[in-house]
N, CA, C and O atoms as a Tripos MOL2 file, in Angstrom:
@<TRIPOS>MOLECULE
protein
  296   295    74     0     0
PROTEIN
NO_CHARGES

@<TRIPOS>ATOM
      1 N           0.8180   -1.1890    0.0000 N.3       1 UNK1
      2 CA          0.0000    0.0000    0.0000 C.3       1 UNK1
      3 C           0.8650    1.2570    0.0000 C.2       1 UNK1
      4 O           0.5960    2.2090   -0.7320 O.2       1 UNK1
      5 N           1.9010    1.2450    0.8260 N.am      2 UNK2
      6 CA          2.7630    2.4280    0.9170 C.3       2 UNK2
      7 C           3.4570    2.7030   -0.4120 C.2       2 UNK2
      8 O           3.5820    3.8560   -0.8260 O.2       2 UNK2
      9 N           3.9030    1.6550   -1.0730 N.am      3 UNK3
     10 CA          4.5960    1.8430   -2.3510 C.3       3 UNK3
     11 C           3.6260    2.3670   -3.4030 C.2       3 UNK3
     12 O           3.9980    3.2100   -4.2200 O.2       3 UNK3
     13 N           2.4040    1.8850   -3.3950 N.am      4 UNK4
     14 CA          1.4050    2.3870   -4.3360 C.3       4 UNK4
     15 C           1.1010    3.8580   -4.1170 C.2       4 UNK4
     16 O           0.9880    4.6240   -5.0740 O.2       4 UNK4
     17 N           0.9670    4.2540   -2.8600 N.am      5 UNK5
     18 CA          0.7470    5.6730   -2.5610 C.3       5 UNK5
     19 C           1.9600    6.5090   -2.9460 C.2       5 UNK5
     20 O           1.8240    7.6350   -3.4260 O.2       5 UNK5
     21 N           3.1480    5.9480   -2.7310 N.am      6 UNK6
     22 CA          4.3810    6.6540   -3.0750 C.3       6 UNK6
     23 C           4.4850    6.8670   -4.5830 C.2       6 UNK6
     24 O           4.8470    7.9530   -5.0370 O.2       6 UNK6
     25 N           4.1680    5.8320   -5.3550 N.am      7 UNK7
     26 CA          4.2100    5.9520   -6.8140 C.3       7 UNK7
     27 C           3.2020    7.0040   -7.2810 C.2       7 UNK7
     28 O           3.4920    7.7890   -8.1840 O.2       7 UNK7
     29 N           2.0280    7.0160   -6.6690 N.am      8 UNK8
     30 CA          1.0210    8.0300   -7.0310 C.3       8 UNK8
     31 C           1.5220    9.4310   -6.6850 C.2       8 UNK8
     32 O           1.3370   10.3630   -7.4680 O.2       8 UNK8
     33 N           2.1490    9.5870   -5.5290 N.am      9 UNK9
     34 CA          2.6620   10.9030   -5.1300 C.3       9 UNK9
     35 C           3.7930   11.3540   -6.0450 C.2       9 UNK9
     36 O           3.8510   12.5210   -6.4310 O.2       9 UNK9
     37 N           4.6880   10.4440   -6.3920 N.am     10 UNK10
     38 CA          5.7860   10.7880   -7.2990 C.3      10 UNK10
     39 C           5.2300   11.1160   -8.6860 C.2      10 UNK10
     40 O           5.7100   12.0380   -9.3450 O.2      10 UNK10
     41 N           4.2330   10.3740   -9.1230 N.am     11 UNK11
     42 CA          3.5850   10.6820  -10.3960 C.3      11 UNK11
     43 C           2.9420   12.0570  -10.3810 C.2      11 UNK11
     44 O           2.9860   12.7800  -11.3770 O.2      11 UNK11
     45 N           2.3460   12.4170   -9.2560 N.am     12 UNK12
     46 CA          1.7420   13.7440   -9.1330 C.3      12 UNK12
     47 C           2.8040   14.8280   -9.2120 C.2      12 UNK12
     48 O           2.5660   15.8780   -9.8110 O.2      12 UNK12
     49 N           3.9700   14.5970   -8.6210 N.am     13 UNK13
     50 CA          5.0270   15.6110   -8.6870 C.3      13 UNK13
     51 C           5.5770   15.7620  -10.0990 C.2      13 UNK13
     52 O           6.0940   16.8210  -10.4520 O.2      13 UNK13
     53 N           5.4720   14.7170  -10.9030 N.am     14 UNK14
     54 CA          5.9140   14.8230  -12.3000 C.3      14 UNK14
     55 C           4.9420   15.6570  -13.1260 C.2      14 UNK14
     56 O           5.3480   16.3610  -14.0500 O.2      14 UNK14
     57 N           3.6570   15.5760  -12.7890 N.am     15 UNK15
     58 CA          2.6390   16.3220  -13.5370 C.3      15 UNK15
     59 C           2.5610   17.7700  -13.0480 C.2      15 UNK15
     60 O           2.4630   18.6970  -13.8510 O.2      15 UNK15
     61 N           2.6050   17.9560  -11.7380 N.am     16 UNK16
     62 CA          2.5230   19.2900  -11.1520 C.3      16 UNK16
     63 C           3.8920   19.9590  -11.2400 C.2      16 UNK16
     64 O           4.9130   19.2800  -11.3540 O.2      16 UNK16
     65 N           3.9140   21.2710  -11.1870 N.am     17 UNK17
     66 CA          5.2060   21.9700  -11.2410 C.3      17 UNK17
     67 C           5.9310   21.9320   -9.8820 C.2      17 UNK17
     68 O           6.2180   22.9730   -9.2910 O.2      17 UNK17
     69 N           6.2170   20.7240   -9.4050 N.am     18 UNK18
     70 CA          6.8780   20.5310   -8.1180 C.3      18 UNK18
     71 C           8.1640   19.7490   -8.3690 C.2      18 UNK18
     72 O           8.1610   18.7590   -9.1000 O.2      18 UNK18
     73 N           9.2530   20.1910   -7.7650 N.am     19 UNK19
     74 CA         10.5030   19.4430   -7.8900 C.3      19 UNK19
     75 C          10.7440   18.6580   -6.6100 C.2      19 UNK19
     76 O          10.5230   19.1600   -5.5080 O.2      19 UNK19
     77 N          11.1930   17.4380   -6.7680 N.am     20 UNK20
     78 CA         11.4780   16.5740   -5.6330 C.3      20 UNK20
     79 C          12.7620   15.8190   -5.9540 C.2      20 UNK20
     80 O          12.9120   15.2710   -7.0460 O.2      20 UNK20
     81 N          13.6870   15.7950   -4.9970 N.am     21 UNK21
     82 CA         14.9330   15.0750   -5.2450 C.3      21 UNK21
     83 C          14.8640   13.6860   -4.6130 C.2      21 UNK21
     84 O          13.8520   13.3140   -4.0200 O.2      21 UNK21
     85 N          15.9370   12.9340   -4.7450 N.am     22 UNK22
     86 CA         15.9460   11.5500   -4.2720 C.3      22 UNK22
     87 C          15.7700   11.4640   -2.7610 C.2      22 UNK22
     88 O          15.0700   10.5800   -2.2680 O.2      22 UNK22
     89 N          16.3920   12.3630   -2.0330 N.am     23 UNK23
     90 CA         16.2960   12.3240   -0.5710 C.3      23 UNK23
     91 C          14.8580   12.5910   -0.1180 C.2      23 UNK23
     92 O          14.3540   11.9260    0.7870 O.2      23 UNK23
     93 N          14.2130   13.5540   -0.7450 N.am     24 UNK24
     94 CA         12.8180   13.8520   -0.3960 C.3      24 UNK24
     95 C          11.8920   12.7000   -0.7730 C.2      24 UNK24
     96 O          10.9490   12.3980   -0.0420 O.2      24 UNK24
     97 N          12.1530   12.0600   -1.8970 N.am     25 UNK25
     98 CA         11.3430   10.9080   -2.3080 C.3      25 UNK25
     99 C          11.5120    9.7560   -1.3230 C.2      25 UNK25
    100 O          10.5420    9.0660   -1.0080 O.2      25 UNK25
    101 N          12.7200    9.5430   -0.8380 N.am     26 UNK26
    102 CA         12.9600    8.5070    0.1620 C.3      26 UNK26
    103 C          12.2770    8.8110    1.4780 C.2      26 UNK26
    104 O          11.7240    7.9170    2.1180 O.2      26 UNK26
    105 N          12.3120   10.0840    1.8900 N.am     27 UNK27
    106 CA         11.6360   10.4850    3.1200 C.3      27 UNK27
    107 C          10.1250   10.3070    2.9890 C.2      27 UNK27
    108 O           9.4620    9.8790    3.9340 O.2      27 UNK27
    109 N           9.5940   10.6300    1.8380 N.am     28 UNK28
    110 CA          8.1650   10.4370    1.5950 C.3      28 UNK28
    111 C           7.7880    8.9650    1.6880 C.2      28 UNK28
    112 O           6.7710    8.6210    2.2890 O.2      28 UNK28
    113 N           8.6000    8.0990    1.0980 N.am     29 UNK29
    114 CA          8.3390    6.6650    1.1750 C.3      29 UNK29
    115 C           8.3810    6.1700    2.6100 C.2      29 UNK29
    116 O           7.5510    5.3510    3.0050 O.2      29 UNK29
    117 N           9.3320    6.6510    3.3940 N.am     30 UNK30
    118 CA          9.4560    6.2410    4.7840 C.3      30 UNK30
    119 C           8.2350    6.6500    5.6060 C.2      30 UNK30
    120 O           7.7280    5.8560    6.3990 O.2      30 UNK30
    121 N           7.7660    7.8750    5.4230 N.am     31 UNK31
    122 CA          6.5940    8.3470    6.1690 C.3      31 UNK31
    123 C           5.3370    7.6070    5.7190 C.2      31 UNK31
    124 O           4.4930    7.2730    6.5510 O.2      31 UNK31
    125 N           5.1970    7.3460    4.4290 N.am     32 UNK32
    126 CA          4.0410    6.5850    3.9560 C.3      32 UNK32
    127 C           4.0620    5.1540    4.4850 C.2      32 UNK32
    128 O           3.0190    4.5930    4.8190 O.2      32 UNK32
    129 N           5.2470    4.5730    4.5590 N.am     33 UNK33
    130 CA          5.3690    3.2310    5.1190 C.3      33 UNK33
    131 C           4.9390    3.2150    6.5810 C.2      33 UNK33
    132 O           4.2070    2.3180    6.9980 O.2      33 UNK33
    133 N           5.3840    4.1930    7.3630 N.am     34 UNK34
    134 CA          4.9710    4.2670    8.7600 C.3      34 UNK34
    135 C           3.4620    4.4850    8.8710 C.2      34 UNK34
    136 O           2.8160    3.8990    9.7400 O.2      34 UNK34
    137 N           2.9030    5.3150    8.0050 N.am     35 UNK35
    138 CA          1.4650    5.5700    8.0560 C.3      35 UNK35
    139 C           0.6710    4.2920    7.8240 C.2      35 UNK35
    140 O          -0.3270    4.0460    8.5020 O.2      35 UNK35
    141 N           1.1110    3.4810    6.8710 N.am     36 UNK36
    142 CA          0.4130    2.2190    6.6030 C.3      36 UNK36
    143 C           0.5770    1.2300    7.7530 C.2      36 UNK36
    144 O          -0.3780    0.5510    8.1290 O.2      36 UNK36
    145 N           1.7750    1.1480    8.3100 N.am     37 UNK37
    146 CA          2.0100    0.2310    9.4300 C.3      37 UNK37
    147 C           1.2370    0.6740   10.6620 C.2      37 UNK37
    148 O           0.6350   -0.1550   11.3440 O.2      37 UNK37
    149 N           1.2450    1.9750   10.9570 N.am     38 UNK38
    150 CA          0.5490    2.4600   12.1530 C.3      38 UNK38
    151 C          -0.9570    2.2390   12.0500 C.2      38 UNK38
    152 O          -1.6140    1.9550   13.0510 O.2      38 UNK38
    153 N          -1.4990    2.3670   10.8540 N.am     39 UNK39
    154 CA         -2.9250    2.1180   10.6760 C.3      39 UNK39
    155 C          -3.2560    0.6560   10.9510 C.2      39 UNK39
    156 O          -4.2730    0.3470   11.5700 O.2      39 UNK39
    157 N          -2.3930   -0.2340   10.4880 N.am     40 UNK40
    158 CA         -2.6050   -1.6660   10.7510 C.3      40 UNK40
    159 C          -2.4770   -1.9890   12.2350 C.2      40 UNK40
    160 O          -3.1040   -2.9290   12.7250 O.2      40 UNK40
    161 N          -1.6640   -1.2110   12.9520 N.am     41 UNK41
    162 CA         -1.4970   -1.4120   14.3940 C.3      41 UNK41
    163 C          -2.6280   -0.7730   15.2100 C.2      41 UNK41
    164 O          -2.7110   -0.9860   16.4190 O.2      41 UNK41
    165 N          -3.4850   -0.0040   14.5680 N.am     42 UNK42
    166 CA         -4.5990    0.6340   15.2570 C.3      42 UNK42
    167 C          -4.3030    2.0510   15.7160 C.2      42 UNK42
    168 O          -5.0840    2.6380   16.4640 O.2      42 UNK42
    169 N          -3.1830    2.6020   15.2760 N.am     43 UNK43
    170 CA         -2.8240    3.9770   15.6280 C.3      43 UNK43
    171 C          -3.2950    4.8610   14.4750 C.2      43 UNK43
    172 O          -2.6200    4.9770   13.4520 O.2      43 UNK43
    173 N          -4.4480    5.4750   14.6520 N.am     44 UNK44
    174 CA         -5.0390    6.2690   13.5840 C.3      44 UNK44
    175 C          -5.1050    7.7340   14.0000 C.2      44 UNK44
    176 O          -5.4880    8.0530   15.1250 O.2      44 UNK44
    177 N          -4.7310    8.6120   13.0890 N.am     45 UNK45
    178 CA         -4.6400   10.0430   13.3800 C.3      45 UNK45
    179 C          -5.9850   10.6110   13.8070 C.2      45 UNK45
    180 O          -6.0280   11.4800   14.6770 O.2      45 UNK45
    181 N          -7.0640   10.1560   13.2320 N.am     46 UNK46
    182 CA         -8.3720   10.7000   13.5330 C.3      46 UNK46
    183 C          -8.9760   10.2350   14.8450 C.2      46 UNK46
    184 O         -10.1010   10.6150   15.1700 O.2      46 UNK46
    185 N          -8.2530    9.4190   15.6080 N.am     47 UNK47
    186 CA         -8.8150    8.8720   16.8460 C.3      47 UNK47
    187 C          -8.4260    9.6580   18.0970 C.2      47 UNK47
    188 O          -8.6420    9.1850   19.2130 O.2      47 UNK47
    189 N          -7.8650   10.8290   17.9290 N.am     48 UNK48
    190 CA         -7.5790   11.6510   19.0960 C.3      48 UNK48
    191 C          -6.1510   12.1550   19.1360 C.2      48 UNK48
    192 O          -5.3140   11.8290   18.2940 O.2      48 UNK48
    193 N          -5.9150   12.9590   20.1480 N.am     49 UNK49
    194 CA         -4.6260   13.6180   20.2860 C.3      49 UNK49
    195 C          -3.4610   12.6740   20.5380 C.2      49 UNK49
    196 O          -2.3610   12.8960   20.0330 O.2      49 UNK49
    197 N          -3.6930   11.6290   21.3120 N.am     50 UNK50
    198 CA         -2.5920   10.6950   21.5940 C.3      50 UNK50
    199 C          -2.1520    9.9620   20.3400 C.2      50 UNK50
    200 O          -0.9580    9.7590   20.1210 O.2      50 UNK50
    201 N          -3.1040    9.5690   19.5260 N.am     51 UNK51
    202 CA         -2.7690    8.8810   18.2750 C.3      51 UNK51
    203 C          -1.9970    9.8230   17.3390 C.2      51 UNK51
    204 O          -1.0290    9.4150   16.6980 O.2      51 UNK51
    205 N          -2.4320   11.0670   17.2720 N.am     52 UNK52
    206 CA         -1.7420   12.0570   16.4510 C.3      52 UNK52
    207 C          -0.3330   12.2960   16.9710 C.2      52 UNK52
    208 O           0.6160   12.3790   16.1920 O.2      52 UNK52
    209 N          -0.1960   12.4070   18.2940 N.am     53 UNK53
    210 CA          1.1210   12.6440   18.8910 C.3      53 UNK53
    211 C           2.0720   11.4840   18.6160 C.2      53 UNK53
    212 O           3.2440   11.7050   18.3090 O.2      53 UNK53
    213 N           1.5840   10.2610   18.7210 N.am     54 UNK54
    214 CA          2.4280    9.0980   18.4440 C.3      54 UNK54
    215 C           2.8590    9.0950   16.9850 C.2      54 UNK54
    216 O           4.0250    8.8390   16.6840 O.2      54 UNK54
    217 N           1.9360    9.3760   16.0820 N.am     55 UNK55
    218 CA          2.2830    9.4090   14.6660 C.3      55 UNK55
    219 C           3.3180   10.4870   14.3690 C.2      55 UNK55
    220 O           4.2710   10.2350   13.6310 O.2      55 UNK55
    221 N           3.1510   11.6710   14.9250 N.am     56 UNK56
    222 CA          4.1080   12.7440   14.7000 C.3      56 UNK56
    223 C           5.4650   12.4200   15.3100 C.2      56 UNK56
    224 O           6.5020   12.6890   14.7040 O.2      56 UNK56
    225 N           5.4590   11.8450   16.5020 N.am     57 UNK57
    226 CA          6.7100   11.4960   17.1670 C.3      57 UNK57
    227 C           7.4830   10.4400   16.3880 C.2      57 UNK57
    228 O           8.6770   10.6020   16.1360 O.2      57 UNK57
    229 N           6.8130    9.3680   16.0080 N.am     58 UNK58
    230 CA          7.4910    8.2960   15.2710 C.3      58 UNK58
    231 C           7.9480    8.7850   13.9010 C.2      58 UNK58
    232 O           9.0490    8.4520   13.4630 O.2      58 UNK58
    233 N           7.1290    9.5560   13.2310 N.am     59 UNK59
    234 CA          7.5240   10.0970   11.9270 C.3      59 UNK59
    235 C           8.7510   10.9980   12.0740 C.2      59 UNK59
    236 O           9.6680   10.9400   11.2550 O.2      59 UNK59
    237 N           8.7640   11.8180   13.1030 N.am     60 UNK60
    238 CA          9.9170   12.6840   13.3420 C.3      60 UNK60
    239 C          11.1850   11.9070   13.6290 C.2      60 UNK60
    240 O          12.2560   12.2440   13.1240 O.2      60 UNK60
    241 N          11.0650   10.8640   14.4430 N.am     61 UNK61
    242 CA         12.2330   10.0320   14.7510 C.3      61 UNK61
    243 C          12.7300    9.3280   13.4870 C.2      61 UNK61
    244 O          13.9320    9.3030   13.2230 O.2      61 UNK61
    245 N          11.8240    8.7660   12.7160 N.am     62 UNK62
    246 CA         12.2220    8.0920   11.4760 C.3      62 UNK62
    247 C          12.9080    9.0540   10.5080 C.2      62 UNK62
    248 O          13.9160    8.7060    9.8920 O.2      62 UNK62
    249 N          12.3630   10.2570   10.3760 N.am     63 UNK63
    250 CA         12.9790   11.2290    9.4770 C.3      63 UNK63
    251 C          14.3300   11.6910   10.0030 C.2      63 UNK63
    252 O          15.2470   11.9400    9.2200 O.2      63 UNK63
    253 N          14.4630   11.8090   11.3270 N.am     64 UNK64
    254 CA         15.7530   12.1750   11.9080 C.3      64 UNK64
    255 C          16.8070   11.1200   11.6430 C.2      64 UNK64
    256 O          17.9400   11.4460   11.2890 O.2      64 UNK64
    257 N          16.4470    9.8690   11.8110 N.am     65 UNK65
    258 CA         17.3790    8.7770   11.5320 C.3      65 UNK65
    259 C          17.7170    8.7380   10.0460 C.2      65 UNK65
    260 O          18.8690    8.5170    9.6720 O.2      65 UNK65
    261 N          16.7290    8.9510    9.2140 N.am     66 UNK66
    262 CA         16.9480    8.9490    7.7650 C.3      66 UNK66
    263 C          17.8980   10.0720    7.3520 C.2      66 UNK66
    264 O          18.8290    9.8440    6.5800 O.2      66 UNK66
    265 N          17.6690   11.2730    7.8590 N.am     67 UNK67
    266 CA         18.5390   12.3960    7.5290 C.3      67 UNK67
    267 C          19.9490   12.1800    8.0630 C.2      67 UNK67
    268 O          20.9210   12.5650    7.4130 O.2      67 UNK67
    269 N          20.0700   11.5730    9.2320 N.am     68 UNK68
    270 CA         21.3960   11.2690    9.7690 C.3      68 UNK68
    271 C          22.1320   10.2650    8.8900 C.2      68 UNK68
    272 O          23.3280   10.4100    8.6370 O.2      68 UNK68
    273 N          21.4140    9.2540    8.4300 N.am     69 UNK69
    274 CA         22.0120    8.2640    7.5360 C.3      69 UNK69
    275 C          22.4310    8.8980    6.2210 C.2      69 UNK69
    276 O          23.4750    8.5470    5.6710 O.2      69 UNK69
    277 N          21.6360    9.8250    5.7120 N.am     70 UNK70
    278 CA         22.0100   10.5250    4.4800 C.3      70 UNK70
    279 C          23.2560   11.3790    4.6900 C.2      70 UNK70
    280 O          24.1190   11.4500    3.8150 O.2      70 UNK70
    281 N          23.3480   12.0250    5.8480 N.am     71 UNK71
    282 CA         24.5040   12.8640    6.1360 C.3      71 UNK71
    283 C          25.7770   12.0280    6.2540 C.2      71 UNK71
    284 O          26.8540   12.4700    5.8530 O.2      71 UNK71
    285 N          25.6510   10.8190    6.8050 N.am     72 UNK72
    286 CA         26.8160    9.9530    6.9470 C.3      72 UNK72
    287 C          27.3090    9.4010    5.6140 C.2      72 UNK72
    288 O          28.5050    9.1660    5.4390 O.2      72 UNK72
    289 N          26.4010    9.1970    4.6880 N.am     73 UNK73
    290 CA         26.7810    8.6300    3.4000 C.3      73 UNK73
    291 C          27.2340    9.6940    2.4050 C.2      73 UNK73
    292 O          27.8410    9.3620    1.3870 O.2      73 UNK73
    293 N          26.9540   10.9470    2.6770 N.am     74 UNK74
    294 CA         27.3280   12.0180    1.7200 C.3      74 UNK74
    295 C          28.7230   12.5380    1.9650 C.2      74 UNK74
    296 O          29.1820   13.4310    1.2530 O.2      74 UNK74
@<TRIPOS>BOND
     1     1     2 1
     2     2     3 1
     3     3     4 2
     4     3     5 am
     5     5     6 1
     6     6     7 1
     7     7     8 2
     8     7     9 am
     9     9    10 1
    10    10    11 1
    11    11    12 2
    12    11    13 am
    13    13    14 1
    14    14    15 1
    15    15    16 2
    16    15    17 am
    17    17    18 1
    18    18    19 1
    19    19    20 2
    20    19    21 am
    21    21    22 1
    22    22    23 1
    23    23    24 2
    24    23    25 am
    25    25    26 1
    26    26    27 1
    27    27    28 2
    28    27    29 am
    29    29    30 1
    30    30    31 1
    31    31    32 2
    32    31    33 am
    33    33    34 1
    34    34    35 1
    35    35    36 2
    36    35    37 am
    37    37    38 1
    38    38    39 1
    39    39    40 2
    40    39    41 am
    41    41    42 1
    42    42    43 1
    43    43    44 2
    44    43    45 am
    45    45    46 1
    46    46    47 1
    47    47    48 2
    48    47    49 am
    49    49    50 1
    50    50    51 1
    51    51    52 2
    52    51    53 am
    53    53    54 1
    54    54    55 1
    55    55    56 2
    56    55    57 am
    57    57    58 1
    58    58    59 1
    59    59    60 2
    60    59    61 am
    61    61    62 1
    62    62    63 1
    63    63    64 2
    64    63    65 am
    65    65    66 1
    66    66    67 1
    67    67    68 2
    68    67    69 am
    69    69    70 1
    70    70    71 1
    71    71    72 2
    72    71    73 am
    73    73    74 1
    74    74    75 1
    75    75    76 2
    76    75    77 am
    77    77    78 1
    78    78    79 1
    79    79    80 2
    80    79    81 am
    81    81    82 1
    82    82    83 1
    83    83    84 2
    84    83    85 am
    85    85    86 1
    86    86    87 1
    87    87    88 2
    88    87    89 am
    89    89    90 1
    90    90    91 1
    91    91    92 2
    92    91    93 am
    93    93    94 1
    94    94    95 1
    95    95    96 2
    96    95    97 am
    97    97    98 1
    98    98    99 1
    99    99   100 2
   100    99   101 am
   101   101   102 1
   102   102   103 1
   103   103   104 2
   104   103   105 am
   105   105   106 1
   106   106   107 1
   107   107   108 2
   108   107   109 am
   109   109   110 1
   110   110   111 1
   111   111   112 2
   112   111   113 am
   113   113   114 1
   114   114   115 1
   115   115   116 2
   116   115   117 am
   117   117   118 1
   118   118   119 1
   119   119   120 2
   120   119   121 am
   121   121   122 1
   122   122   123 1
   123   123   124 2
   124   123   125 am
   125   125   126 1
   126   126   127 1
   127   127   128 2
   128   127   129 am
   129   129   130 1
   130   130   131 1
   131   131   132 2
   132   131   133 am
   133   133   134 1
   134   134   135 1
   135   135   136 2
   136   135   137 am
   137   137   138 1
   138   138   139 1
   139   139   140 2
   140   139   141 am
   141   141   142 1
   142   142   143 1
   143   143   144 2
   144   143   145 am
   145   145   146 1
   146   146   147 1
   147   147   148 2
   148   147   149 am
   149   149   150 1
   150   150   151 1
   151   151   152 2
   152   151   153 am
   153   153   154 1
   154   154   155 1
   155   155   156 2
   156   155   157 am
   157   157   158 1
   158   158   159 1
   159   159   160 2
   160   159   161 am
   161   161   162 1
   162   162   163 1
   163   163   164 2
   164   163   165 am
   165   165   166 1
   166   166   167 1
   167   167   168 2
   168   167   169 am
   169   169   170 1
   170   170   171 1
   171   171   172 2
   172   171   173 am
   173   173   174 1
   174   174   175 1
   175   175   176 2
   176   175   177 am
   177   177   178 1
   178   178   179 1
   179   179   180 2
   180   179   181 am
   181   181   182 1
   182   182   183 1
   183   183   184 2
   184   183   185 am
   185   185   186 1
   186   186   187 1
   187   187   188 2
   188   187   189 am
   189   189   190 1
   190   190   191 1
   191   191   192 2
   192   191   193 am
   193   193   194 1
   194   194   195 1
   195   195   196 2
   196   195   197 am
   197   197   198 1
   198   198   199 1
   199   199   200 2
   200   199   201 am
   201   201   202 1
   202   202   203 1
   203   203   204 2
   204   203   205 am
   205   205   206 1
   206   206   207 1
   207   207   208 2
   208   207   209 am
   209   209   210 1
   210   210   211 1
   211   211   212 2
   212   211   213 am
   213   213   214 1
   214   214   215 1
   215   215   216 2
   216   215   217 am
   217   217   218 1
   218   218   219 1
   219   219   220 2
   220   219   221 am
   221   221   222 1
   222   222   223 1
   223   223   224 2
   224   223   225 am
   225   225   226 1
   226   226   227 1
   227   227   228 2
   228   227   229 am
   229   229   230 1
   230   230   231 1
   231   231   232 2
   232   231   233 am
   233   233   234 1
   234   234   235 1
   235   235   236 2
   236   235   237 am
   237   237   238 1
   238   238   239 1
   239   239   240 2
   240   239   241 am
   241   241   242 1
   242   242   243 1
   243   243   244 2
   244   243   245 am
   245   245   246 1
   246   246   247 1
   247   247   248 2
   248   247   249 am
   249   249   250 1
   250   250   251 1
   251   251   252 2
   252   251   253 am
   253   253   254 1
   254   254   255 1
   255   255   256 2
   256   255   257 am
   257   257   258 1
   258   258   259 1
   259   259   260 2
   260   259   261 am
   261   261   262 1
   262   262   263 1
   263   263   264 2
   264   263   265 am
   265   265   266 1
   266   266   267 1
   267   267   268 2
   268   267   269 am
   269   269   270 1
   270   270   271 1
   271   271   272 2
   272   271   273 am
   273   273   274 1
   274   274   275 1
   275   275   276 2
   276   275   277 am
   277   277   278 1
   278   278   279 1
   279   279   280 2
   280   279   281 am
   281   281   282 1
   282   282   283 1
   283   283   284 2
   284   283   285 am
   285   285   286 1
   286   286   287 1
   287   287   288 2
   288   287   289 am
   289   289   290 1
   290   290   291 1
   291   291   292 2
   292   291   293 am
   293   293   294 1
   294   294   295 1
   295   295   296 2
@<TRIPOS>SUBSTRUCTURE
     1 UNK1         2 RESIDUE 1 A UNK
     2 UNK2         6 RESIDUE 1 A UNK
     3 UNK3        10 RESIDUE 1 A UNK
     4 UNK4        14 RESIDUE 1 A UNK
     5 UNK5        18 RESIDUE 1 A UNK
     6 UNK6        22 RESIDUE 1 A UNK
     7 UNK7        26 RESIDUE 1 A UNK
     8 UNK8        30 RESIDUE 1 A UNK
     9 UNK9        34 RESIDUE 1 A UNK
    10 UNK10       38 RESIDUE 1 A UNK
    11 UNK11       42 RESIDUE 1 A UNK
    12 UNK12       46 RESIDUE 1 A UNK
    13 UNK13       50 RESIDUE 1 A UNK
    14 UNK14       54 RESIDUE 1 A UNK
    15 UNK15       58 RESIDUE 1 A UNK
    16 UNK16       62 RESIDUE 1 A UNK
    17 UNK17       66 RESIDUE 1 A UNK
    18 UNK18       70 RESIDUE 1 A UNK
    19 UNK19       74 RESIDUE 1 A UNK
    20 UNK20       78 RESIDUE 1 A UNK
    21 UNK21       82 RESIDUE 1 A UNK
    22 UNK22       86 RESIDUE 1 A UNK
    23 UNK23       90 RESIDUE 1 A UNK
    24 UNK24       94 RESIDUE 1 A UNK
    25 UNK25       98 RESIDUE 1 A UNK
    26 UNK26      102 RESIDUE 1 A UNK
    27 UNK27      106 RESIDUE 1 A UNK
    28 UNK28      110 RESIDUE 1 A UNK
    29 UNK29      114 RESIDUE 1 A UNK
    30 UNK30      118 RESIDUE 1 A UNK
    31 UNK31      122 RESIDUE 1 A UNK
    32 UNK32      126 RESIDUE 1 A UNK
    33 UNK33      130 RESIDUE 1 A UNK
    34 UNK34      134 RESIDUE 1 A UNK
    35 UNK35      138 RESIDUE 1 A UNK
    36 UNK36      142 RESIDUE 1 A UNK
    37 UNK37      146 RESIDUE 1 A UNK
    38 UNK38      150 RESIDUE 1 A UNK
    39 UNK39      154 RESIDUE 1 A UNK
    40 UNK40      158 RESIDUE 1 A UNK
    41 UNK41      162 RESIDUE 1 A UNK
    42 UNK42      166 RESIDUE 1 A UNK
    43 UNK43      170 RESIDUE 1 A UNK
    44 UNK44      174 RESIDUE 1 A UNK
    45 UNK45      178 RESIDUE 1 A UNK
    46 UNK46      182 RESIDUE 1 A UNK
    47 UNK47      186 RESIDUE 1 A UNK
    48 UNK48      190 RESIDUE 1 A UNK
    49 UNK49      194 RESIDUE 1 A UNK
    50 UNK50      198 RESIDUE 1 A UNK
    51 UNK51      202 RESIDUE 1 A UNK
    52 UNK52      206 RESIDUE 1 A UNK
    53 UNK53      210 RESIDUE 1 A UNK
    54 UNK54      214 RESIDUE 1 A UNK
    55 UNK55      218 RESIDUE 1 A UNK
    56 UNK56      222 RESIDUE 1 A UNK
    57 UNK57      226 RESIDUE 1 A UNK
    58 UNK58      230 RESIDUE 1 A UNK
    59 UNK59      234 RESIDUE 1 A UNK
    60 UNK60      238 RESIDUE 1 A UNK
    61 UNK61      242 RESIDUE 1 A UNK
    62 UNK62      246 RESIDUE 1 A UNK
    63 UNK63      250 RESIDUE 1 A UNK
    64 UNK64      254 RESIDUE 1 A UNK
    65 UNK65      258 RESIDUE 1 A UNK
    66 UNK66      262 RESIDUE 1 A UNK
    67 UNK67      266 RESIDUE 1 A UNK
    68 UNK68      270 RESIDUE 1 A UNK
    69 UNK69      274 RESIDUE 1 A UNK
    70 UNK70      278 RESIDUE 1 A UNK
    71 UNK71      282 RESIDUE 1 A UNK
    72 UNK72      286 RESIDUE 1 A UNK
    73 UNK73      290 RESIDUE 1 A UNK
    74 UNK74      294 RESIDUE 1 A UNK
């Protein structure tokens, strides 16, 4: 599911006047993957503040780790 949403989002950026580089595309895939996994775990954004906070926290941590890994490889 996450890959399908990612392909649709990347396709939209090709049609719209939006530029996206490889790092941003990877970050988008990572956040979409977490969104799909969290939904399967029962953590849904629309179910209240705690669910939203968990989603934002985990997404932030994942993006921080991703950016750190990119910085180490560059």
